N, C-alpha and C positions, 0 to 999 in steps of 0.2 A: 243666618243672623237677621235680626230685625233692621239693622242699619248696615247698608252695604259698605264694604271696604274695597275701594278701588286701589289694589296694590300697585298697578302700573302707574297710575296718576301720583300716588304717594312717592313712589320711587323717583319719578321725574322731578317732583317738587324738592325732595331731599337732596338729590344730586345738584339741582340748581342752587340751593342754599349753601351747599358745601363749596361749590365753585365761587359763590359770592363771598363767603368767609375767607377763602384763600386769597382772592383778589384784594379784598379790603385789608387783610393783614399785611400783604406786601406793600400796598400803598401807604400804610401807616408806619412802616419801618421794620416789620418783622423780617428776620433773615430766613426763617423757615416756619411752616405752620402745618398742623394736621387737624382734621375735623372728623368727628364721629357723630352720626345722626341716626335716629331710629324712630319708628312709630309702630305701635302694636295695638291691636284691637281684639277683643274677645268677649265671649259670653260664658257665664257660669251659672249653673242651676243646682241647687241642693234640695233634697226632699228628706223627710223623716216621718216614719210611721204612716206612710201613705199620703202625706200632705206636703205641699210645696212649702219650703222653709225660706229660701232666698233665691232671688233672681238678680244677677249682676251683669251689667254691661260695662265694660272697661275700655278705656282708650288712654294709652300712655305715649307721650312724645317727648323727645329731648334732642338737644344738639349740644355738643361739647367741643370747645375750641382750645387748642394748645399752641402757643407761639414760642419761638425761640429767638432770643436776642443774644448773640454770642453763645456763651454757655449758661445763660440764664433762661429759666423756663417759667411761663405763666399759663394758667388754665382757668377757664370760666365756662359755665354751662347755663342753659336755659331750657325750660319745659315748653317753650313756645318757639316755633321755627319761623315766625314772621320776620320780615326784613329788619324791622326796628330792633327786635330781640337779638338777631344774629349780629347786627352792628354793635349793640351794647356788649355782647359777649366778647367780641374781638377786642373792643376797646379796653374792657376790664382785664382780659388776659394780658394785653400789652402793658397795662399799668402794673399788674402783678409782676410781670417778668422784669421790669426795671427796678424792682425792689427785692428780688430774691437773690440768694447767694449763687455763685457759680458752681456748676457741677460738670466736671469733665466728661461724665458718661452720658449727659443729656443730648438730645438731638434725635432726628429721624433715623430710621434704619437706612442703610446704604441704598442708593438709588438702584444699583445693579441687582439688588435682591427683591425688588418689587415684583409682585405677581403679574405674569403675562398670560398664563393659562387659566382662563376664567370660564370653565364650562358650566352648563346648567346641571347642577347635581340633583335636581328633582326632589327638592326638600319643601316645595310649596304645593300643598294640596288643600285648597279651601274647602270648607264644609258648609254649604248653604243651608244651615240648620235654623229653623224658626224656634222661638221660645217654647211653643207648644210641643214641637218635636223633641227638643232637648229634655223637656220635662217628662214626656212619655218614656223616653229611654231610661232616665234616672228612676222613674217609678217602676218600670219593668224590672230593672236591676235589683232594686230593693225588694220588690214583691217576690222575686225568685228566691232570694236569700231568706226572707221571713217565712216563706212557705216550707222550708226544710224543717222536719220534725226535730224539736229540741231547741230551736232558736226562740229566745224569750222576747227580744225586742231589737230595735235597730237604732244605731247612732247616725244613720243617714246614708244616702247615696248621692254622689256628686258627679256632674258632667261638666267638663270645661272644653271649650274650643276656641282657638285663637290663631291669628296670623299676623305677620308683620313684615317690615322692611328695615334693613340696616344698610348704612352707607358709610364708607371710610374713604377719605381723600387726603392727599398731602401735597406739599409744594414741589415734590419730585415730578408731578404730573400724573401721579397714580390716582385713579378713582375706581373703587370696586363697590358693588352693591349686590345684595342678595335678598330674595324674598323667602319666607319660611312659614311653616305652620306646625302646630302641635295640638293634639286632641287627647283627652283622657276620660276614663269613667272608673269610678271607685265605689266600694261599698264597705261599710263598717257595721258589724253585727255584734249582738250580745247574747250569750247563753248562760244558763245557771243550773246548778244542781246542788246536792247537799253539801258539797265541798266549797261552794262559793260561786262567784260570777266571773266570767271570762269574756274577753272581747278580742276580735281580730278582724282583719280586712283583706281585701285583694283589689287589684286594679289592672287596667289595661291602658296602654299609652302608645301612640304612634304619630308619625308625621302625616300619614294618609289614613283617613277615617275608615277606608276599606280594610285596613290591617288590624283594626280593633277587634277584640273578642266580642262575641255576642253579649248583650246586656245580661241575659239570663245566666250565661256561663260565669260571668264575673260574680253575680250574686250567689250562685250555688257554691262556687269555689270559696268565697268569703265565709259561707256557712260551714263548709267542711273544715276550714282552718280554725274557725271559732270553736266548733264542737270538739275538735281534737285536743283542745287545751283544758277541757274539764277534768277535774280530779288531779290537778297539778300538785306536786310535792317539792320539797327542797331536796336537791341531790346531795350525795355524800361529798365530803371535802377531800381533796387530794389532787395530785398531779396526774393527768390523764389525757388521752387524745380528745380533740374537739373537732367536730365537723361543722363548718360555717355554711349556712344556707347561701345560695348564690347572691341574694340581695345584700348579705352581710360580707361575703367575699369581695364584692365590688367595693365595699367600704375599705377593706384592707388595701386594695389597689389604690384607692383614693389617698390613703395615708402615705403610701409609697410615693405617689406623684407629688404630694405636698412636700415631702422630704427632699425630692430632687428638683424642686422648682427653684429657679434662679434667685427669687427674692429671699427665700429662706437660706440659701447658700451664701449669698454675699453678706447677709446679716449674721452669719455663723449661728443660725438658729435651727440647724438640722443635724440629726445623728448620721447623716450621709455626706457631710462635708469631706472633700478630698478623698472620695472613695471610688472614683472612676476606675473600672477594671477589676474591682474586688468582687469575689463571689458572694452573692446575697441569697440565691435560690439554688435548688438542685440543677444539675446540668441539663435536665430534660425540659426546663421551663424557660420560655422566652415571652416577652411582652413588647408590643409595639402599637403604633397608632396608624390609622388609615383615613386621613382627613378628606380624601377625594372619593370615598365610598359613596356610590349613588344611593340617595334616599335615606341615608343613615341620620341618626339623631343629631350629631355634632359636625356634620360635613361642612366644609368651607374651603374654597380655593385660596384664601388669603387669611392671614392672622390679623390681630388688632394693630399691628405695625404696617400692614399692607404687604408683608413678606409672603412670598409664595409658600404655601404649605406643602408638606411632603411626607411620605411614609418615614417614620422614625422608629428605630428599635431602641428601647430603653433598657431592657434586660435581654441579653444575648447569651443563650445557653447558661443561664444562671448568673452571669456577671453583669454588673452595672455598666452598660455600654454608652449611655448618654445622659446628660442632664436635660432639663426642660427649660429652655431659655428664650427670653425676649431679647430685643436689641439692647435695651437698657441693662438688663441683668447680665447679659453676655459681656458688655463692656466693663461692668464692675468686676467681672471675674477674669477678664483678659481672654475671653473665648469668643466663639461665633454664635449668633442666634441660631436656634433650631426651628424657627418658624412657629414658636409656641406662645407668642404674646396672646393672652386670653386663655391659655391652658392647652391641654392635650385634647385631641379630637378622635373619637371612635377608637378606644383602646381595645385591643384584641390579643388573646392569649394563643401561643403555640405550645402545645403540650399533649401528651397522651391523655385521652379522656376515658373515664370509667363510669359505668352506671352508679347511681347513688347506692344501690344495694351492695355493689362490690366494695365501695368505700366503707359502708357500715360493717360489712363482714371483716374487712381489714382492721377496722377500729376495734372490734370485739366488745370492749367495755369503755364507755365514755359518754359524752354529751353531744347531741345535735343541737346547735344554737340557731334559733329562728328569729330572735328579737334581741336587740341590744339597747341599753339605756345609758344616758349620761355621756359626758364628753371627756372621759379620762384617758386622753392620749397626749403624751408629752413629745412634741416634735423634736426637741433638743436632745433628749436621751433615748427616745424610742420606747419608753415605758408605756405599757398599755394596761388599763384596768376599766372594765365596763360592767354594769349590771346586765343580767341576761335572763332569758327564758328560752325554753325549747323542749327537748325530749331526752329521757334517759335511755341509753342503749346498753344492752346486755347480750352477750353471745351473738353479736352482730345484728340484733333485732331491736326495733323500737319497742320499749316496754310501757312507758307512761310519760305524760308531760311533766316538766319540772319548771320551777320558777323561783324567784327570790334568791338568786345566787350571783356571784361575781366571777368573772374570768380575768386572769391577770397574767402578764408576761412581758416580753420585750419584742418589739416588732421585728428586729433583726433576727433574733432567735426563732421567732415564729416563721419568718420567711424561710430560714434555713431548714426548719423542721417541716416544710410542706411535703406531705407524703403522696398526695394525689389530688387531681382536679376532676370534678364530675362532668358528665355529659349533659347534665340538666341545666344547660346554659340559659340564663335570663337575658333576653334581647330587648327588653323594654327601654333601657337607657343607653347612654353612650359608652358604657363599659360592659362588655359581653364576657361573662364568665359563668362557670358552673360552681358547684360546691367546692370548698377547700377543706381537706383533711390535714390538720396540724398534729404532729406526733405527740406533743406534750405541752399542756397549758395548765396553770394552776386554777382549780375550780374551788371556790369557797362557798360551801352550802351549809348543811346542817352539821 
């Protein structure tokens, strides 16, 4: 990067500001206090048709203070971590707390639950990349894709690289901090034939830049994906099996996690309220998180409450084994926190895995979905309806691309109808899964 980011110095500064905020809150009469602070810096370069389109240098910083006076809570934040701003945030938080209503569930997580095992999870891998080097990688990526026969034009290639520090501290005496990095490279291409124009993309993302795919590989993969969509038709209408690409199967897991999140549960805004122990998936399917996995995208030894993270099993042999709870949502539900303030970390599936070809053969006739559009998911009922594109499958073989259709069902029915999970695991994000074959979904096409 053109502007050096001294992560160690930033960590020291944010830790000192957090301690300052805690001391000041106590002096001003707060019974308890918690502080979250972060700073992130990054570079982003985008190119299009062989020309540099944008170069962005970003730096975001913030500090948030929450104080408790009895069962009253007040919060304030600032984008400046200077001493004067921190003092102002503490004073505002206290002022707010004195005017809010009492909430019996408010307060810090129990002191005994604070994280004590704070290893280096190796999630910080800076990339000393100059603007010229970043631009060259983006140009190489795009050129590789544009060079594939049949590609008409490009919607651009983008490279982003960033690192940051986050700190959480509270008046139990807990202070945890973590440095992290994330890097990515993507390419979006356009192809055209007599049937019309299509576009698609591919990307690579990693904590460590050495784990990124080569720029040329990303561009060529984006070209293959784009060309495969030419000649798309509308599929037949009917109830049929649907195979969800890994990138979309991870979205189904995301809908599940939203439904078992404490906030949705205590608001009774989930179709999985009061369902602990119920069968949701086939017996061969389990799902859990591994927050202490070294080098993974969402690894952290403590959650946003300072609670020690741990391996949790959410689906055990098909049954809903645990909700996903913070200290606050747990109190609202009369349960115990699961160390999930801030969400789940590094979700992993335990299931027999099959090659995609085997899943297609099992499907016989149906649709392989590779793109979803719209936000048609009702968390209260589980009803699911999304615009889609993908490929028509006949006799277990991909026949041609399809587009302009809708898939609809109910999440609970879809989970129960899971037939198989693919071995084509996508490891680019915090949710690792392969393709999902669902036995029957409504497809509305021609």
